[in-house]
C-alpha positions as CSV (number, residue, x, y, z in Angstrom):
1,M,-65.9,12.7,6.4
2,K,-63.5,9.9,6.8
3,R,-62.0,9.2,10.3
4,I,-59.4,6.6,10.7
5,P,-58.2,5.4,14.1
6,A,-54.6,4.3,13.7
7,L,-51.6,2.6,15.3
8,H,-53.1,1.9,18.8
9,V,-56.2,3.6,18.9
10,S,-58.8,18.0,17.0
11,I,-56.9,21.2,14.2
12,Y,-57.5,23.0,11.8
13,T,-60.4,25.3,11.9
14,V,-60.9,27.3,8.8
15,V,-63.3,30.1,8.0
16,C,-63.7,29.7,4.2
17,A,-62.7,33.4,3.7
18,L,-60.1,33.4,6.4
19,A,-57.8,30.4,6.6
20,F,-56.8,29.0,10.0
21,A,-59.8,30.4,11.8
22,S,-62.6,27.8,12.0
23,A,-63.6,24.7,10.0
24,C,-66.2,25.0,7.2
25,S,-68.1,22.0,6.1
26,S,-71.5,20.4,6.1
27,G,-73.2,17.5,7.8
28,T,-72.8,16.4,11.4
29,G,-69.9,15.1,13.5
30,D,-66.4,16.3,14.4
31,P,-64.0,17.7,11.9
32,N,-61.2,16.7,14.3
33,G,-62.4,13.1,14.4
34,G,-63.0,13.1,18.1
35,A,-60.6,13.1,21.0
36,G,-61.8,10.4,23.2
37,A,-60.0,7.2,24.2
38,A,-60.1,4.2,21.9
39,S,-57.8,1.3,20.9
40,G,-56.9,-0.8,18.0
41,S,-56.2,-0.1,14.3
42,G,-58.6,0.1,11.4
43,T,-60.9,2.5,9.7
44,G,-64.0,4.4,10.7
45,G,-66.3,7.0,9.2
46,G,-68.4,10.0,9.9
47,S,-69.1,13.5,8.6
48,S,-68.1,16.9,9.7
49,S,-70.0,20.0,10.9
50,S,-69.5,23.7,10.3
51,S,-67.3,25.4,12.9
52,S,-66.8,28.8,14.4
53,A,-66.0,30.5,17.7
54,G,-68.1,29.4,20.6
55,G,-68.6,26.7,23.1
56,S,-69.3,26.2,26.8
57,G,-67.9,24.4,29.8
58,G,-64.4,23.2,30.2
59,D,-62.0,25.4,32.2
60,G,-63.7,28.0,34.2
61,G,-65.2,26.5,37.4
62,A,-64.1,27.5,40.9
63,G,-60.4,27.7,41.2
64,G,-60.0,27.7,37.4
65,G,-61.0,24.0,37.1
66,P,-63.8,22.5,35.0
67,S,-67.3,23.9,35.7
68,P,-69.9,21.6,37.2
69,D,-71.7,21.1,33.9
70,S,-68.5,20.0,32.1
71,V,-67.6,16.4,31.1
72,C,-64.3,17.0,32.9
73,Y,-65.9,18.0,36.2
74,N,-64.5,15.6,38.9
75,N,-63.2,13.6,35.9
76,V,-59.6,14.7,35.4
77,R,-56.4,12.7,35.4
78,V,-53.8,15.2,36.5
79,L,-50.6,14.6,34.5
80,T,-47.2,15.0,36.1
81,V,-43.8,15.6,34.6
82,D,-43.4,11.8,34.4
83,D,-46.4,11.8,32.0
84,A,-44.8,14.2,29.4
85,F,-44.1,11.5,26.8
86,V,-46.8,11.4,24.1
87,D,-45.1,9.3,21.3
88,D,-41.8,8.8,19.6
89,F,-43.2,6.0,17.3
90,E,-40.5,3.7,18.6
91,T,-42.3,2.2,21.5
92,D,-45.8,1.4,22.7
93,M,-47.9,4.5,23.2
94,A,-48.6,5.9,26.7
95,F,-52.1,6.9,25.8
96,P,-54.8,5.4,23.6
97,G,-53.4,6.8,20.5
98,W,-53.6,8.4,17.1
99,Y,-56.5,9.0,14.7
100,S,-56.7,10.6,11.2
101,F,-59.6,12.6,9.7
102,A,-60.5,14.2,6.4
103,D,-63.4,15.9,4.7
104,T,-63.4,13.2,2.0
105,D,-64.2,9.6,1.5
106,A,-61.6,9.2,-1.2
107,A,-59.4,6.1,-1.1
108,N,-56.3,8.3,-1.5
109,F,-56.3,9.3,2.2
110,D,-53.8,7.2,4.1
111,K,-54.2,6.8,7.9
112,I,-51.3,7.9,10.1
113,A,-48.8,5.0,10.3
114,R,-45.3,4.2,11.7
115,E,-42.7,4.4,9.1
116,G,-38.9,5.1,9.0
117,E,-36.8,7.1,9.5
118,G,-37.2,9.2,12.6
119,A,-36.4,12.9,13.3
120,V,-33.4,12.7,15.6
121,V,-31.4,9.6,14.6
122,T,-34.3,7.4,15.5
123,T,-35.7,4.6,13.4
124,M,-39.4,5.5,13.1
125,A,-41.8,8.4,12.8
126,G,-45.5,9.0,12.1
127,H,-46.5,9.5,8.5
128,V,-49.9,10.6,7.0
129,S,-50.7,11.8,3.4
130,A,-53.6,12.4,1.1
131,T,-54.4,13.9,-2.3
132,G,-57.7,15.6,-3.3
133,V,-59.3,16.1,0.1
134,K,-62.0,18.7,0.3
135,A,-60.3,22.0,1.0
136,P,-61.9,25.2,2.6
137,T,-61.9,26.8,-0.9
138,D,-64.4,24.0,-1.9
139,G,-66.5,24.2,1.3
140,G,-64.6,21.6,3.2
141,F,-62.2,21.7,6.2
142,G,-59.2,19.8,4.8
143,A,-57.7,16.9,6.8
144,G,-55.4,16.1,9.7
145,F,-54.6,13.8,12.5
146,G,-54.8,13.9,16.3
147,F,-53.9,12.2,19.6
148,G,-56.6,11.5,22.2
149,L,-55.4,12.2,25.8
150,K,-58.4,10.9,27.7
151,D,-57.4,7.8,29.6
152,A,-59.1,4.3,29.4
153,N,-61.7,5.4,31.9
154,G,-62.6,8.5,29.9
155,A,-60.9,11.0,32.3
156,C,-59.8,14.3,30.8
157,A,-56.1,15.2,30.9
158,G,-55.0,17.8,33.4
159,V,-52.0,19.6,31.9
160,S,-51.3,22.4,34.4
161,A,-47.9,20.9,35.0
162,F,-46.9,21.7,31.4
163,E,-46.3,24.8,29.4
164,G,-47.1,23.3,26.0
165,I,-46.2,20.7,23.4
166,S,-43.0,20.0,21.5
167,F,-42.7,17.9,18.3
168,W,-40.6,17.4,15.2
169,A,-42.2,17.6,11.8
170,K,-41.5,17.9,8.1
171,G,-43.3,17.6,4.8
172,T,-45.7,19.4,2.5
173,A,-49.2,20.7,3.1
174,G,-51.3,22.6,0.6
175,A,-49.9,25.5,-1.4
176,D,-48.1,27.2,1.5
177,N,-47.1,24.2,3.7
178,A,-49.4,25.5,6.5
179,L,-50.3,23.2,9.4
180,R,-52.3,24.2,12.5
181,V,-51.5,22.8,15.9
182,Q,-54.4,22.6,18.3
183,A,-55.3,21.6,21.8
184,V,-58.7,19.9,21.7
185,H,-60.6,21.7,24.5
186,P,-63.8,20.5,26.2
187,A,-65.4,23.9,25.7
188,T,-65.0,23.7,22.0
189,Q,-65.5,20.0,21.4
190,A,-69.0,19.0,20.6
191,K,-71.0,17.0,23.2
192,A,-71.5,14.2,20.6
193,D,-67.7,13.8,20.4
194,G,-67.0,13.9,24.2
195,G,-66.9,17.6,24.9
196,D,-69.2,20.3,26.3
197,C,-69.9,22.4,23.2
198,E,-73.5,22.6,21.9
199,T,-73.3,25.1,19.1
200,N,-70.6,26.6,16.9
201,C,-68.0,24.0,18.0
202,Y,-64.5,23.0,17.0
203,N,-62.8,26.4,17.2
204,H,-60.1,24.8,19.3
205,P,-57.2,27.0,20.5
206,G,-54.4,26.7,18.0
207,K,-51.3,28.1,16.3
208,N,-50.2,28.0,12.7
209,I,-46.8,26.7,11.7
210,T,-45.1,26.3,8.4
211,L,-43.6,22.9,7.4
212,T,-40.2,22.5,5.8
213,S,-38.7,19.8,3.7
214,E,-36.3,18.8,6.5
215,W,-37.0,17.8,10.0
216,K,-37.6,20.8,12.3
217,Q,-38.5,21.0,16.0
218,Y,-41.6,23.0,16.9
219,T,-42.3,24.2,20.4
220,V,-45.7,25.6,21.1
221,K,-46.8,27.0,24.4
222,W,-50.4,26.8,25.6
223,S,-50.3,30.6,25.9
224,E,-49.6,30.9,22.2
225,L,-52.7,29.0,21.2
226,A,-55.4,31.4,19.9
227,G,-59.1,30.7,19.8
228,S,-62.4,31.2,21.6
229,V,-61.0,29.7,24.8
230,Q,-57.6,29.4,26.5
231,V,-55.8,26.3,27.7
232,K,-55.5,26.5,31.5
233,D,-55.8,23.2,33.2
234,V,-57.7,20.6,31.1
235,I,-57.7,19.3,27.5
236,L,-59.0,16.3,25.7
237,G,-56.2,15.8,23.1
238,L,-53.9,17.3,20.5
239,S,-54.5,17.7,16.8
240,W,-52.8,18.9,13.6
241,I,-54.8,20.0,10.5
242,T,-54.1,21.3,7.0
243,P,-56.5,22.7,4.4
244,G,-55.2,20.4,1.7
245,P,-56.1,19.5,-0.9
246,D,-52.8,17.5,-0.9
247,F,-50.4,16.9,1.9
248,D,-47.5,14.6,3.0
249,I,-46.6,15.1,6.6
250,W,-44.2,13.4,9.0
251,I,-44.2,13.8,12.8
252,D,-42.0,12.5,15.6
253,E,-40.8,13.0,19.2
254,V,-44.1,14.4,20.5
255,T,-44.0,15.4,24.1
256,L,-45.5,17.8,26.6
257,F,-42.9,20.1,28.2
258,S,-42.3,22.5,31.1
259,G,-39.3,24.8,31.0
260,T,-37.0,23.8,28.2
261,A,-38.3,21.3,25.7
262,P,-36.0,18.3,25.0
263,T,-34.1,18.6,21.7
264,G,-33.1,14.9,21.4
265,P,-34.9,11.6,21.5
266,I,-37.7,11.5,24.1
267,G,-37.9,7.7,24.3
268,K,-38.8,6.3,27.7
């Protein structure tokens, strides 16, 4: 698997027979590339593991918070409405940042990068593309990109102040332009990659969307994310994944929201 931290610094889970269910691959590591804090640009590597429903820890302790055996227990940065901004690709990022991942080592996988033009009369957006990545039909899990929400001290992100995530996107992804949006949850993130899960990991709660050739806003509530766990209070990050084998995706104006999501530029 190829994992590429990008800019300043998990989403598709696929059952080989049932697309958009859980990631299928071989080896070890995180098909989402990890969701912890990091910084800098460059390239990195790893390999992926098979994935299905399961996991432990995360939300579910007393009062609905992380259980005592979770990496997030007494280790949560509670986000407020002032922390809604994730990235508009116009300014410095509020959190450690973006990474890219794929079930391939091919040179034709480009890390997510800032390019023009933006979604809502802005100058920049995020862009990631690849050809020939290992698709679920070939025993892989495809490829994608994500944003780690752990802070510099490794604290998990408390998101109870928000109802979900909003972003703009466009592009192509596989034969049906399918993209899965996920919240990287501690209960489904492998321990080796900063979560609580020991077996059958990476079935993060997610929702499938369909990309179009023109910019479109997508608003996804935590309550709409399906998986082995639900998002209640705490997550580790956000991720987007496609089965491939070819894709060309643009993303912009990424923000958490409560109530009505903003429809214009989110720049701080």
